[in-house]
N, C-alpha and C positions, 0 to 999 in steps of 0.2 A: 600159294596160288594167287595169281594176279586178279584184280577186279577191274572191269571195264564198265564205264557209265554208258548207258544206251540213251541216245538223244533222239527225240522226235519233235516235230514242230509244236510251238506253244510255249508260254511262260509257265512252266510247271511249278507248283507249290509256292507261287508268289515270291515273297522275299525270304522264304525258308531255304536253308542250304541242303535240299533234298532232291536227288535226281528222279526222273520219272521211273527209271528201272536200272538195274545193274546185272552184269553177267560175271559170275565167279566160277571159273572153269566152265563146265557145261550147264550150270544152274543159273536160271534167270529168275529174279525176284522183282516185283514191281513195288513202287510206292502206291499211293492212292491215285488211281486212274479215274478221272472225272469226265463228265460230258462237256468238256470245254471246247469251244470253237477255236481251232489253232490260229486262225487269222486274227481274231480279236483278243484272244486269251481271256475270254469271259465265258462263264457257264451259260449255256442256252437255257431258256426259261422252262420249257415243257419237259416232262419226264421222258416222253418218246424221243425227243431230240437229244436229251442227255444220254439215254441208253444207246442210241445210234452212234453218237460220237465216242462214248466210252468204249464200246466194243470195237469201233474202228481204231482207236488208239491202242488197244490190246493187239490188234493185227499189226499195226505199225511197229510196236515194240518188238514183237516176235520177228518181224522182218529184219529189224535192226540187229537182232541177235543171230541172224542167219538161220532162223527156224520158221516154223509155221504154228498156227494154233493147235495143230495135232500134237505138238510137243508140250502142251500145257498139262500139268499133273493135277492141279487143284486151283479153285477160284473161290474167293470170298466176295460177296456183293453186299455192301452196306447200303441200306435204304432208310429214308426218313419215315416212309409210310409203307405198310405191307401191301397197299393197293398197287404199288409199283411192280409187284411180282409178275403179273401177266405180261407187262411190257418187257421185263427182263427175260422172261421165258421165250418170248418171240425172238429176241436177238440171240439168245442162247441156242435155240434150235436152228436158227440160220447159220450160226458159227459151227455148231456140232450137230449136223442133221442125222447122223447115224447113232441111234439110241444105244447101240452096243459098243460105241467107241467115243464116249464122252468122259471128260475128267469129272472128278467129284466137285461139288459146289455147295457152299453154305451161304444162305441169305440171312442177313442179320439186321434187325431193326436197330437203327442208331440215330438218335435225335440230335447229336452234336455235329452233324455235317455242316460245313461252313456256308454261310450266306444262302444263296438260292439253290445250292447243290441238293439234288433229290436222291442221288445214288453215287457210289464210288466203288470201283473194282480193285481188288488186290489179288495177285496170282503168283504161282510158282510154276516154272517149266524146266524141263531138262532137254537141252539141245545136244544130242550126242551122235 
């Protein structure tokens, strides 16, 4: 099965040889999707802005895969501080307003996020 790199605007993962996401057959997997401003390739400072951009990048990745966020099966959200959860929940509900049609999600406190990064998303989707 062939693998396709999914490109979206921004300098993803700095100098690391990691794409923002790939599609292998109908399966889409992301790398760490941050709240980076794609114009400057820098992470915005506040957690609200980071959440807004991170969820927007998820939408862009899914569009590049030929799908939508309805195709997402599972999402992990890594946060530096648990206090980010209400901000993430706001973006989550905006992306998945139907409580009977949401993917599973796990929010994990992770202190090793790089630099000013407050959160990072990783997800799996099936575009079929």
